[in-house]
N, C-alpha and C positions, 0 to 999 in steps of 0.2 A: 042326738046323733042319728044320722040316717042309717038304715040297715046296710046298704052297700059299703059305707065307710067302716062300720063295725066289722063286717066280714073281711074287708081288706086289711084292717089292723090285726085281726086274729091270724090271718094267713101270714102276714109279715112277721108277727111274733113267733109263730111256729117255725117259719123258715130260719129266722135268726137263731132260735134255740137249737135247731138241728145242725146248723153250721157250727155253732159253738161246741156242741157235743162231738161232732166229727173232728174238729180241730184238737180237742182235748184228748181224743182217743188214738190219734196217730202216733206211731212209734217214734220215740226220741232217738236222736243220733247217739252213738257211743260217746261216753264222756270219760274224763279222767277223775280219779279221786284226788282231791287236793291234799298235798302232804307228802310225807316220805315213808318209805319202807326200807330201813337199813338191814343189810344182810352181811353175814360173815361166812367166809369160805372155810370148809373143812374137807379133808381128804385122808385116805389111809396113809399113815405115817406122818401126818401133820399134827402131832400132839402139841402140847405146850399151852401156855396161857392164851385164852381167847382174845386178850387185849392185843397181842402181837399178830394175830391171824389177818390175812387179807380181808378187806371189807370194802363195801361200796353202798351207795344209797340209790334206790330206784325212786326217782322224783315223779310225783303225780302219776301213779300207776293207772293204766287204762282199765276201766271196768270190764270184768269178765275175761281179760287177757291172762293166759297162763304164763307165768315167768318161770323158766327152768334155770338150773345151774349153768348150763352151756350158754344160754342167752345172756345172763347177767355177768358171768365170768367166762368169756370165750376161750381163754387159755388155761382153764382149769384142768388138772390131771384126771386121768381115768378114775372113775369111782368117786369123784368129788360130790359134795353135798353142801347144803346150807347148814353151817354149824349153829347159826342163830338167825332168827327172823323177828323183826320188831315192827310194830305198827304205829306210825305217827301221821296217819292220813285220816280223812274224815269217813272213810268207808271201812267196814269190817274186812279183814283179810283171812281167807281160808288157806291153810297150809297142808301139804301132803307129803307123805313118805315116798310116793311114787312119782316118776316123771310124768309130764303132761297133765298134771292135776287129776290123775286117774285114781280110782278107788275111793275109799271113804276119807274124809278130811281127818287130819291129826287133831285129836281133842274133840270134846263134845260141842264146842261152839267156835266160831271164827274169833280171831284176835280183835279186840276192841282197841280204841285209841290208848296208847301208852303201854300196851302189853307186849312182852317179849318172850320168846321161847328159845332156850339154848340147849345145846348138846343133845339134839334129837334126831340127827341125820335126815334132814328134810330135803326133798329134791325139787319141789315146785310150790308155787303159791299164786293166788289171784285175789284181787280186790272184788268185793261184793259177790 
């Protein structure tokens, strides 16, 4: 091979490698965690079996989005909380005793798939 051809191939290879590296390092758009996060409502004066408590499922929670009681249960009474939070999504779910996912998470690690926390008066959660 001639020297100009080798030089051209080397520059082309370096340019291609740089383009691939740049593409791989660009930030990815926000995604949703596939799966469900079932939650049960609790509030002062709402005792009784957890089976009869109001419940809903957050489908495919958005990564990094903080879900609060007011967002999930818009008509919840004052002082309401999540009586239970489960994780049936592919992402770990961090749960919090405070609104807006503030303060330290509840428990030493996020909830993995299949884990549920009950009767802990939780006020917010987020996937990943």
